[in-house]
C-alpha distance (Angstrom), angle and dihedral (degrees) to the residues before:
residue distance angle dihedral
X1 . . .
X2 3.73 . .
X3 3.82 92.7 .
X4 3.81 90.5 50.7
X5 3.81 90.0 51.5
X6 3.80 90.2 52.1
X7 3.78 91.7 49.2
X8 3.82 89.7 52.5
X9 3.80 89.4 49.9
X10 3.79 90.8 50.9
X11 3.79 90.8 50.2
X12 3.81 90.5 50.0
X13 3.83 89.4 49.7
X14 3.79 91.4 53.9
X15 3.78 91.4 47.2
X16 3.86 91.7 50.9
X17 3.80 91.9 45.2
X18 3.74 93.8 51.3
X19 3.79 101.0 36.7
X20 3.80 97.0 101.5
X21 3.83 93.4 54.7
X22 3.82 94.3 60.8
X23 3.80 100.7 30.7
X24 3.81 115.6 98.4
X25 3.80 97.6 174.5
X26 3.79 120.4 82.1
X27 3.75 107.7 -90.8
X28 3.79 136.2 170.9
X29 3.79 131.5 -157.0
X30 3.87 114.5 -97.6
X31 3.79 92.4 -107.0
X32 3.82 80.8 83.3
X33 3.73 115.7 63.0
X34 3.79 147.6 114.3
X35 3.82 113.6 -50.1
X36 3.78 92.2 23.8
X37 3.80 123.6 145.9
X38 3.78 119.1 -134.3
X39 3.82 120.6 -154.3
X40 3.78 110.4 -101.9
X41 3.84 126.1 -127.9
X42 3.81 99.4 16.0
X43 3.80 139.6 83.4
X44 3.78 101.8 -90.1
X45 3.85 116.8 -160.8
X46 3.80 120.9 -131.1
X47 3.79 117.7 -168.9
X48 3.74 144.0 166.5
X49 3.81 145.0 129.6
X50 3.78 138.2 -72.4
X51 3.77 141.2 152.7
X52 3.80 109.4 -49.2
X53 3.84 108.2 -91.5
X54 3.79 92.7 13.5
X55 3.83 117.7 143.4
X56 3.80 113.2 -124.6
X57 3.76 127.8 -169.8
X58 3.80 127.1 -164.3
X59 3.82 118.8 -159.9
X60 3.81 125.2 -173.0
X61 3.82 137.7 140.3
X62 3.78 93.6 3.6
X63 3.77 97.6 -50.0
X64 3.79 134.3 102.0
X65 3.78 126.5 -157.2
X66 3.82 126.7 -172.7
X67 3.78 134.7 -154.1
X68 3.76 138.5 170.2
X69 3.83 118.8 -133.1
X70 3.79 113.5 -117.4
X71 3.77 128.3 -129.6
X72 3.79 88.1 -82.8
X73 3.79 91.7 51.5
X74 3.81 93.7 -110.5
X75 3.84 121.3 136.2
X76 3.75 134.7 177.1
X77 3.81 139.5 -175.3
X78 3.79 134.3 -177.2
X79 3.78 117.8 -139.4
X80 3.76 122.3 -140.3
X81 3.78 112.5 -108.5
X82 3.80 113.5 -78.5
X83 3.83 124.7 -159.7
X84 3.81 121.0 -126.2
X85 3.77 110.8 -73.6
X86 3.77 147.1 82.2
X87 2.90 159.3 86.7
X88 3.81 94.4 -142.3
X89 3.75 135.4 165.9
X90 3.76 118.6 -127.3
X91 3.81 116.8 -153.1
X92 3.78 122.6 -167.2
X93 3.84 113.9 -169.4
X94 3.75 133.5 -171.7
X95 3.82 122.4 125.4
X96 3.77 84.6 -33.3
X97 3.83 132.4 28.4
X98 3.80 128.3 -119.5
X99 3.79 116.8 -165.3
X100 3.83 127.8 -165.8
X101 3.78 118.0 -169.0
X102 3.81 134.0 -159.7
X103 3.80 95.3 26.1
X104 3.84 114.8 173.4
X105 3.79 129.6 -165.3
X106 3.84 119.4 -143.6
X107 3.82 139.0 94.7
X108 3.80 120.5 -19.1
X109 3.79 123.8 -165.4
X110 3.78 134.2 -178.8
X111 3.87 111.8 -133.0
X112 3.78 107.9 -160.6
X113 3.83 146.2 155.0
X114 3.79 132.3 75.5
X115 3.77 138.0 -43.2
X116 3.83 97.7 -44.9
X117 3.77 88.5 60.3
X118 3.79 93.0 40.1
X119 3.87 90.1 50.1
X120 3.77 107.7 116.9
X121 3.76 133.9 -131.4
X122 3.80 87.2 -114.2
X123 3.83 90.6 70.7
X124 3.78 101.1 32.0
X125 3.79 124.0 92.8
X126 3.79 117.9 -55.9
X127 3.86 97.2 -2.8
X128 3.80 91.4 170.1
X129 3.79 93.8 56.6
X130 3.80 93.2 40.0
X131 3.81 91.8 54.0
X132 3.81 93.0 47.6
X133 3.82 89.9 58.9
X134 3.86 98.3 39.5
X135 3.78 94.9 107.2
X136 3.74 97.8 129.7
X137 3.81 114.8 129.7
X138 3.81 91.2 178.4
X139 3.82 93.3 65.1
X140 3.82 117.4 76.4
X141 3.82 135.9 172.3
X142 3.77 134.4 -165.5
X143 3.83 118.1 -163.5
X144 3.83 122.7 -150.4
X145 3.84 114.6 -143.6
X146 3.81 118.5 -122.6
X147 3.79 109.4 -100.2
X148 3.79 123.3 161.0
X149 3.79 118.0 -163.1
X150 3.77 143.1 135.6
X151 3.81 89.3 -133.6
X152 3.89 114.0 89.9
X153 3.83 108.9 -120.4
X154 3.76 125.8 -145.2
X155 3.79 98.3 -162.4
X156 3.79 145.1 16.8
X157 3.76 138.1 -158.0
X158 3.81 109.2 -99.6
X159 3.80 147.4 99.1
X160 3.78 141.5 -150.6
X161 3.79 113.6 -93.8
X162 3.80 124.0 -159.1
X163 3.79 115.2 -132.5
X164 3.80 110.3 -104.2
X165 3.85 133.8 143.6
X166 3.80 86.8 -98.9
X167 3.82 97.9 51.0
X168 3.84 105.1 32.4
X169 3.77 96.2 76.7
X170 3.82 90.9 75.7
X171 3.81 94.7 44.9
X172 3.80 118.1 109.8
X173 3.85 101.3 -93.3
X174 3.80 96.8 -141.9
X175 3.80 90.4 43.4
X176 3.77 93.1 48.5
X177 3.81 97.1 46.8
X178 3.80 89.7 44.0
X179 3.82 91.1 51.8
X180 3.79 92.9 43.9
X181 3.81 91.7 54.8
X182 3.80 90.1 50.7
X183 3.78 92.7 46.0
X184 3.77 93.8 49.3
X185 3.79 92.4 45.9
X186 3.79 100.4 42.1
X187 3.80 100.2 29.2
X188 3.77 93.9 -138.9
X189 3.83 132.0 116.9
X190 3.82 114.9 -84.0
X191 3.82 125.5 -150.6
X192 3.81 121.0 -167.5
X193 3.81 126.9 -164.5
X194 3.79 105.5 -155.6
X195 3.84 105.2 -156.5
X196 3.82 106.8 156.5
X197 3.80 133.7 132.4
X198 3.80 123.0 -165.9
X199 3.81 115.1 -119.0
X200 3.76 93.5 9.6
X201 3.79 120.9 157.5
X202 3.80 119.9 -132.0
X203 3.83 91.7 -120.9
X204 3.83 91.0 61.8
X205 3.83 88.9 65.3
X206 3.78 94.8 55.5
X207 3.83 132.9 83.6
X208 3.78 105.8 -103.5
X209 3.79 94.1 -136.7
X210 3.82 89.4 68.2
X211 3.80 89.7 61.2
X212 3.74 91.8 47.5
X213 3.78 89.8 58.0
X214 3.81 94.3 55.1
X215 3.78 120.1 66.4
X216 3.83 93.9 -153.8
X217 3.80 89.1 73.4
X218 3.83 95.3 50.7
X219 3.81 95.3 100.2
X220 3.82 89.9 52.5
X221 3.79 92.2 48.8
X222 3.79 92.2 44.4
X223 3.81 90.3 55.1
X224 3.77 90.1 53.4
X225 3.83 92.7 43.5
X226 3.76 89.0 56.9
X227 3.80 91.6 49.6
X228 3.79 91.6 46.6
X229 3.82 91.3 53.1
X230 3.76 90.2 48.8
X231 3.77 89.7 50.4
X232 3.82 92.3 50.5
X233 3.76 92.8 50.0
X234 3.82 95.5 44.5
X235 3.80 129.3 94.5
X236 3.77 140.8 -165.2
X237 3.81 117.8 -9.4
X238 3.80 93.8 0.5
X239 3.78 90.9 56.3
X240 3.80 91.5 47.7
X241 3.82 89.7 50.9
X242 3.80 91.4 54.3
X243 3.88 94.6 43.3
X244 3.88 90.0 81.9
X245 3.81 90.2 59.9
X246 3.75 94.9 43.7
X247 3.86 91.7 51.8
X248 3.80 95.4 31.6
X249 3.77 138.3 105.7
X250 3.79 101.3 -96.3
X251 3.82 104.7 54.7
X252 3.79 108.9 105.3
X253 3.85 111.9 -95.1
X254 3.73 94.3 1.8
X255 3.81 96.7 121.3
X256 3.80 92.5 31.9
X257 3.81 87.5 62.6
X258 3.75 100.3 34.2
X259 3.79 103.6 39.7
X260 3.80 114.1 5.2
X261 3.83 100.0 45.4
X262 3.77 96.3 64.1
X263 3.83 91.7 57.4
X264 3.83 98.7 44.1
X265 3.72 112.2 116.9
X266 3.85 97.8 25.6
X267 3.80 107.5 130.8
X268 3.78 110.3 -94.5
X269 3.80 140.2 164.8
X270 3.77 94.7 -143.7
X271 3.79 148.3 -61.6
X272 3.80 139.4 -88.6
X273 3.79 120.5 -156.1
X274 3.77 137.1 -166.0
X275 3.80 113.1 -179.0
X276 3.78 141.5 108.0
X277 3.79 106.7 104.4
X278 3.85 91.7 99.4
X279 3.84 91.7 51.4
X280 3.85 98.4 45.7
X281 3.85 93.3 104.9
X282 3.90 87.4 58.2
X283 3.81 96.7 39.8
X284 3.81 94.2 143.5
X285 3.79 89.8 54.1
X286 3.81 89.0 50.6
X287 3.82 87.8 62.9
X288 3.82 86.2 74.5
X289 3.80 102.0 23.1
X290 3.76 97.7 56.8
X291 3.81 95.2 51.7
X292 3.79 88.3 45.2
X293 3.75 89.8 55.6
X294 3.83 92.7 50.0
X295 3.75 94.2 46.9
X296 3.84 92.9 47.0
X297 3.78 91.7 51.8
X298 3.81 90.3 50.2
X299 3.76 93.0 47.0
X300 3.84 92.4 50.9
X301 3.80 95.5 42.8
X302 3.83 88.6 53.8
X303 3.81 92.9 -151.1
X304 3.78 96.4 115.1
X305 3.79 124.9 -114.1
X306 3.79 95.2 -21.9
X307 3.80 117.0 -171.3
X308 3.75 115.1 -80.3
X309 3.81 119.5 -173.7
X310 3.81 127.8 176.7
X311 3.77 141.8 -172.8
X312 3.76 115.5 -117.9
X313 3.81 113.2 -134.2
X314 3.80 114.4 -80.6
X315 3.77 125.4 -128.5
X316 3.79 110.8 -81.1
X317 3.84 142.5 163.5
X318 3.81 126.9 26.8
X319 3.72 124.1 -24.4
X320 3.81 114.1 -116.7
X321 3.81 123.3 -149.8
X322 3.82 96.1 -150.9
X323 3.83 126.8 55.4
X324 3.80 119.8 -106.9
X325 3.76 146.0 145.1
X326 3.82 120.5 -61.5
X327 3.79 133.2 -171.5
X328 3.79 90.3 -157.6
X329 3.81 90.4 54.6
X330 3.77 88.8 51.3
X331 3.81 91.1 49.7
X332 3.83 89.7 52.5
X333 3.83 88.2 51.1
X334 3.81 90.5 51.7
X335 3.83 90.2 51.7
X336 3.80 91.5 49.8
X337 3.80 91.7 48.2
X338 3.81 89.5 58.6
X339 3.80 90.2 70.0
X340 3.81 89.0 63.3
X341 3.82 93.3 47.4
X342 3.78 102.6 49.0
X343 3.84 133.2 38.1
X344 3.74 124.4 -121.8
X345 3.75 95.1 25.6
X346 3.77 131.8 127.0
X347 3.83 144.0 179.4
X348 3.79 131.6 -137.3
X349 3.79 106.7 -151.3
X350 3.81 113.7 -149.9
X351 3.82 102.3 167.9
X352 3.82 86.9 133.3
X353 3.87 103.4 52.6
X354 3.80 104.1 50.5
X355 3.77 125.6 109.5
X356 3.85 120.3 -126.3
X357 3.76 92.3 -148.3
X358 3.78 98.6 43.1
X359 3.78 128.1 49.2
X360 3.80 86.6 -157.2
X361 3.84 107.0 64.7
X362 3.80 110.5 -160.1
X363 3.79 95.2 -141.9
X364 3.78 97.8 95.8
X365 3.80 93.8 146.0
X366 3.76 94.8 73.0
X367 3.81 91.6 41.7
X368 3.83 89.3 57.0
X369 3.78 94.4 45.2
X370 3.76 90.3 55.3
X371 3.81 90.0 52.2
X372 3.78 91.3 44.5
X373 3.82 90.0 55.0
X374 3.83 88.4 62.0
X375 3.76 93.3 49.8
X376 3.79 96.1 44.9
X377 3.79 93.1 46.3
X378 3.81 102.1 39.8
X379 3.81 102.5 29.3
X380 3.77 101.4 32.8
X381 3.77 100.8 28.2
X382 3.79 100.6 -122.9
X383 3.76 114.8 161.3
X384 3.79 98.5 -122.8
X385 3.82 134.2 125.3
X386 3.77 107.1 -99.1
X387 3.81 110.6 157.4
X388 3.77 129.8 70.8
X389 3.79 114.7 -120.7
X390 3.81 112.4 -94.2
X391 3.80 133.9 -157.9
X392 3.80 111.1 -97.7
X393 3.85 109.1 171.2
X394 3.80 146.4 -21.7
X395 3.78 135.9 -138.7
X396 3.76 124.4 -163.2
X397 3.80 117.6 -140.3
X398 3.77 114.4 176.2
X399 3.81 108.8 -59.7
X400 3.83 92.4 -15.2
X401 3.82 134.5 78.9
X402 3.79 121.6 -151.0
X403 3.78 115.2 -152.0
X404 3.77 125.7 -155.8
X405 3.78 121.8 -154.3
X406 3.86 133.2 -159.2
X407 3.78 130.1 -152.1
X408 3.81 90.9 37.4
X409 3.80 112.3 169.3
X410 3.85 132.2 -133.1
X411 3.80 113.5 -47.6
X412 3.74 95.0 15.3
X413 3.74 134.6 -109.2
X414 3.77 117.1 -10.4
X415 3.81 134.2 -169.1
X416 3.81 112.0 -143.1
X417 3.81 123.7 -135.4
X418 3.84 96.9 -7.7
X419 3.82 131.0 45.1
X420 3.82 97.5 -115.1
X421 3.81 126.9 63.9
X422 3.85 112.8 -109.1
X423 3.80 127.7 -159.5
X424 3.78 101.8 57.9
X425 3.81 124.6 128.2
X426 3.80 127.6 -178.7
X427 3.83 136.0 -161.8
X428 3.72 141.8 -175.4
X429 3.75 129.8 -138.6
X430 3.82 88.7 -66.9
X431 3.83 88.5 70.3
X432 3.76 91.8 -130.5
X433 3.77 110.1 138.3
X434 3.79 125.5 -145.3
X435 3.79 130.5 -172.1
X436 3.78 107.0 -92.7
X437 3.81 137.9 -151.0
X438 3.75 116.2 -127.5
X439 3.79 138.5 -168.4
X440 3.84 131.9 -168.7
X441 3.80 105.0 -124.3
X442 3.79 101.0 174.7
X443 3.87 142.1 -5.4
X444 3.79 89.8 -73.5
X445 3.79 107.1 15.9
X446 3.81 136.4 85.5
X447 3.77 128.3 -172.3
X448 3.83 117.0 -144.4
X449 3.80 132.1 -169.2
X450 3.78 145.5 147.4
X451 3.78 129.2 -158.5
X452 3.82 89.6 -134.7
X453 3.85 91.9 60.3
X454 3.78 115.2 64.3
X455 3.79 95.8 169.0
X456 3.81 108.7 33.8
X457 3.77 121.9 -161.1
X458 3.81 106.3 170.9
X459 3.79 143.3 16.1
X460 3.80 130.8 -154.8
X461 3.81 130.5 -167.0
X462 3.75 128.7 -157.8
X463 3.79 88.9 -11.1
X464 3.77 101.5 163.6
X465 3.81 140.2 77.7
X466 3.83 88.6 -102.2
X467 3.74 107.8 12.8
X468 3.79 126.3 -172.9
X469 3.80 100.0 -125.3
X470 3.82 137.9 145.1
X471 3.76 112.4 175.6
X472 3.79 119.4 126.2
X473 3.79 131.9 -175.8
X474 3.79 90.3 -130.3
X475 3.75 136.2 2.3
X476 3.87 90.1 -144.2
X477 3.81 95.9 55.4
X478 3.77 101.8 28.5
X479 3.80 101.8 -144.2
X480 3.85 110.4 151.4
X481 3.76 120.6 -127.0
X482 3.82 111.7 -97.9
X483 3.81 112.9 -104.7
X484 3.82 112.0 -110.8
X485 3.79 149.1 154.5
X486 3.81 128.0 -140.7
X487 3.79 93.0 -148.4
X488 3.81 130.0 74.0
X489 3.80 96.2 -153.5
X490 3.77 115.4 152.0
X491 3.82 111.8 -79.8
X492 3.77 131.6 -144.5
X493 3.80 93.6 -103.2
X494 3.81 97.2 45.5
X495 3.76 95.1 106.6
X496 3.79 98.1 37.7
X497 3.82 112.7 116.6
């Protein structure tokens, strides 16, 4: 049954890939449709296919643009910037006419990643209450189906849905709550492109040619090349068993080709991202791979360094009483490092709202609010706290280390629930960490020490898959301090390729 389903998916992929070559009528990819939202105040592209040499006109919001289909049948226009508003009708004419109704203009965001972005309103906190209040015709979402392939796709099966109590249950929860906060704050239409796949690896979202140009990714590509050869030479049940991996969400470029490619170029404001769990065992590699992905998306979208905000991994798995190494902590570190490597990026820290027994925490509302803070502050210039406090520097004084933090919020550092900060460990030159005592000594400083360490060399905070930690950058705002370490000692994922 599963194999038959995969075969049908492959056939659909071939049909979508080749549709332009046999289609004489004017057509557009399904990213364009009734109820869509166009990005305001910029030159949005509109594209599609027609008879080679056919003249095509696109009319919307009082403007008309023309194009001539090329020898391959492809055509493309760029709309003049349109302010927020609508509804409009978009008409696309060639030998036939395509009409899209109820088109709005506002803010458009891509919502991508793995299952925690894919997670729907139906299974987030308070789905019954959320659906009762989801009467917002100016918020729309289109969801891209999961298709993994090495063949670049031009289209996908999907449509724009208007937010109603009947439709919102299947919306991405993080995407919806993020969009709702923007819509309520800015009072403009919001369009969300839900493009997430549970369990997906970062490399599946990236053009394979970029890996082939960088020798650090050769071991990864070699592993896949061996598997691909095995698949090609296999038959019967063995071939069926390998088909899930060949069409799955971990093979390099599979999702890039199958799900991302058909959306690239559509006018957007930016992207939000929630992924990393599937790459935790290769966290050091993620230091380079994640920025590569962001940069490659920006390069292909050709909209400059558009905003890209992500969710740092939540706390998960069992709490441990003693300090130790952690691949999840190293993945969080790799995510944080990306802010220093690329402009116009930001991280929502959620080390306080995960669930030890569930990799899918239900509290998507607070996750979305922390992402929305970045967008409202950095994109729209609102004077609000948006960034979690981060470690800045350390100073050793006897058997104690004083840490200084940046991006501290109103009122200064705050320890939740108990008076003293929890979650700090400290080590000497022997690199053996011990649980530490800590004290807030100023609005942006914390003093750390342990009786077992007479000559400290390094401090770590919240350095575990599910750390016991309670330090916030501000009691008023409630953004947790970003997990960190002051050392650069070799981690457990340093050699993973």
